[in-house]
VOGU-3710 file (C-alpha; in Angstrom, 3 decimals, decimal comma):
1> xxxxxxxxxx> 0,000/0,000/0,000  2,895/2,311/0,825  4,506/1,661/-2,533  1,309/2,500/-4,251  1,096/5,818/-2,412  4,704/6,591/-3,308  3,964/5,866/-6,976  0,975/8,236/-6,958  3,021/10,988/-5,300  5,810/10,509/-7,825
11> xxxxxxxxxx> 3,381/10,792/-10,756  1,855/13,946/-9,275  5,292/15,459/-8,711  6,324/14,659/-12,291  3,137/16,213/-13,659  3,631/19,418/-11,662  7,258/19,670/-12,790  6,289/19,190/-16,436  3,660/21,904/-16,171  6,126/24,330/-14,612
21> xxxxxxxxxx> 8,747/23,529/-17,213  6,331/23,908/-20,154  4,960/27,224/-18,870  8,496/28,583/-18,503  9,214/27,545/-22,102  5,997/29,128/-23,278  6,780/32,305/-21,365  10,239/32,526/-22,919  8,760/32,021/-26,406  6,170/34,686/-25,692
31> xxxxxxxxxx> 8,792/37,189/-24,560  10,764/36,524/-27,739  7,670/37,353/-29,785  6,984/40,481/-27,790  10,570/41,746/-27,949  10,898/41,208/-31,720  10,242/44,395/-33,662  7,498/44,085/-36,262  8,438/44,502/-39,908  7,691/47,914/-41,295
41> xxxxxxxxxx> 4,860/47,584/-43,771  5,604/49,027/-47,169  3,427/51,950/-47,891  1,780/51,686/-51,278  2,517/54,571/-53,587  2,472/55,002/-57,332  6,253/54,749/-57,409  6,551/51,320/-55,787  3,348/49,741/-57,157  5,228/47,929/-59,942
51> xxxxxxxxxx> 7,805/46,458/-57,555  5,217/44,686/-55,395  4,773/40,943/-55,955  1,938/40,041/-58,355  -1,332/39,037/-56,762  -3,092/35,894/-57,826  -5,984/33,686/-56,834  -5,906/29,915/-56,413  -8,564/27,263/-56,506  -9,079/24,520/-53,908
61> xxxxxxxxxx> -6,168/22,491/-55,344  -3,711/25,390/-55,338  -3,810/25,974/-59,100  -3,597/29,582/-60,204  -6,869/31,054/-61,472  -6,274/33,381/-64,394  -7,792/36,778/-63,706  -8,873/38,511/-66,932  -7,317/41,875/-67,651  -10,328/43,187/-69,565
71> xxxxxxxxxx> -13,599/43,779/-67,815  -16,636/42,090/-69,301  -20,090/41,220/-68,109  -20,491/37,835/-66,496  -23,881/37,228/-68,066  -25,069/38,273/-71,472  -28,783/37,795/-72,032  -31,108/38,872/-74,782  -34,821/38,467/-74,259  -37,112/37,328/-77,041
81> xxxxxxxxxx> -39,223/39,925/-78,755  -42,703/40,210/-77,319  -45,716/39,595/-79,496  -48,767/41,773/-78,966  -51,998/40,864/-80,644  -53,308/43,565/-82,924  -56,288/45,419/-81,535  -59,749/44,598/-82,798  -60,476/47,883/-84,502  -63,125/48,039/-87,171
91> xxxxxxxxxx> -61,636/47,902/-90,629  -63,377/47,927/-94,017  -62,052/44,443/-94,813  -63,705/42,802/-91,831  -67,212/44,139/-92,380  -68,616/40,676/-93,144  -67,317/39,290/-89,847  -68,698/42,196/-87,827  -72,163/41,624/-89,258  -72,189/38,055/-88,045
101> xxxxxxxxxx> -70,969/39,127/-84,605  -73,597/41,877/-84,434  -76,209/39,288/-85,339  -74,975/37,170/-82,464  -75,111/40,150/-80,134  -78,702/40,917/-81,088  -79,697/37,358/-80,264  -77,833/37,705/-76,991  -79,655/40,916/-76,186  -82,991/39,199/-76,619
111> xxxxxxxxxx> -84,933/38,945/-73,400  -85,602/35,218/-73,635  -82,976/32,965/-72,206  -83,561/29,244/-72,115  -84,200/27,895/-68,618  -80,855/26,125/-68,402  -77,961/26,744/-65,992  -75,408/26,667/-68,830  -77,324/29,328/-70,739  -77,704/31,525/-67,671
121> xxxxxxxxxx> -73,991/31,228/-66,933  -73,068/31,982/-70,559  -75,339/35,025/-70,576  -73,825/36,471/-67,394  -70,268/35,637/-68,534  -70,708/37,374/-71,892  -72,192/40,430/-70,185  -69,272/40,521/-67,750  -66,692/40,209/-70,556  -68,353/42,954/-72,609
131> xxxxxxxxxx> -68,324/45,236/-69,569  -64,618/44,534/-68,974  -63,890/45,172/-72,640  -65,671/48,536/-72,548  -63,706/49,531/-69,441  -60,335/48,670/-71,001  -60,225/49,833/-74,623  -56,670/48,646/-75,165  -55,166/46,189/-77,626  -53,338/44,566/-74,742
141> xxxxxxxxxx> -56,657/43,172/-73,469  -57,848/41,626/-76,739  -58,251/38,308/-74,926  -61,630/39,622/-73,780  -62,827/39,767/-77,385  -61,413/36,298/-78,039  -63,387/34,842/-75,142  -66,520/36,789/-76,093  -66,388/35,223/-79,571  -65,958/31,755/-78,075
151> xxxxxxxxxx> -68,841/32,206/-75,629  -71,126/33,613/-78,353  -70,419/30,546/-80,485  -71,342/28,352/-77,514  -74,499/30,450/-77,010  -75,595/29,891/-80,602  -74,684/26,188/-80,572  -76,581/25,555/-77,328  -79,646/27,367/-78,719  -79,828/29,467/-75,562
161> xxxxxxxxxx> -81,983/32,147/-77,233  -84,697/29,637/-78,133  -85,349/26,147/-76,786  -82,117/25,447/-74,926  -79,624/22,629/-75,269  -80,297/18,937/-75,354  -77,897/16,278/-74,058  -76,064/15,916/-77,386  -75,528/19,694/-77,690  -73,739/19,918/-74,360
171> xxxxxxx> -70,844/17,711/-75,461  -70,582/19,105/-78,977  -70,832/22,784/-78,078  -68,358/22,916/-75,240  -65,242/24,870/-76,192  -62,158/22,667/-76,460  -59,107/24,363/-74,961
//
């Protein structure tokens, strides 16, 4: 038991001595660093700019990355030209088409609407589109006129101004997108 205690004391003594010795070495190294005068940094001027070492960049493997001397944009992009639909203005060439559309509008304006949910929906949708089209007289919103034409064709096909659609008409008259 006594030998064991002596061994423990010896190990503790050795550990304390090593700590003291290492701290004295560290302190001497630290004083050397503190006593050493720092290098004077070279001040950058126009005269000594050419004598400085060249700067370069490296990648993750240490290879030099070539830095271009000319400046250029990193991304060159050219967007496609935009296509705007021409506005639906009345022209002398299209007089025949406007007559057929006015004929459709007169049938739409008729007071009788077939007692069918599809016809009621078509009637309210066409009225809503015509109102939107009147509010925005711009060629950019010509999609209103496109949908009005489609809905008026459905209106005529479903016979909404007269008797209303039958089961066969519903499948045939629905606009295919």
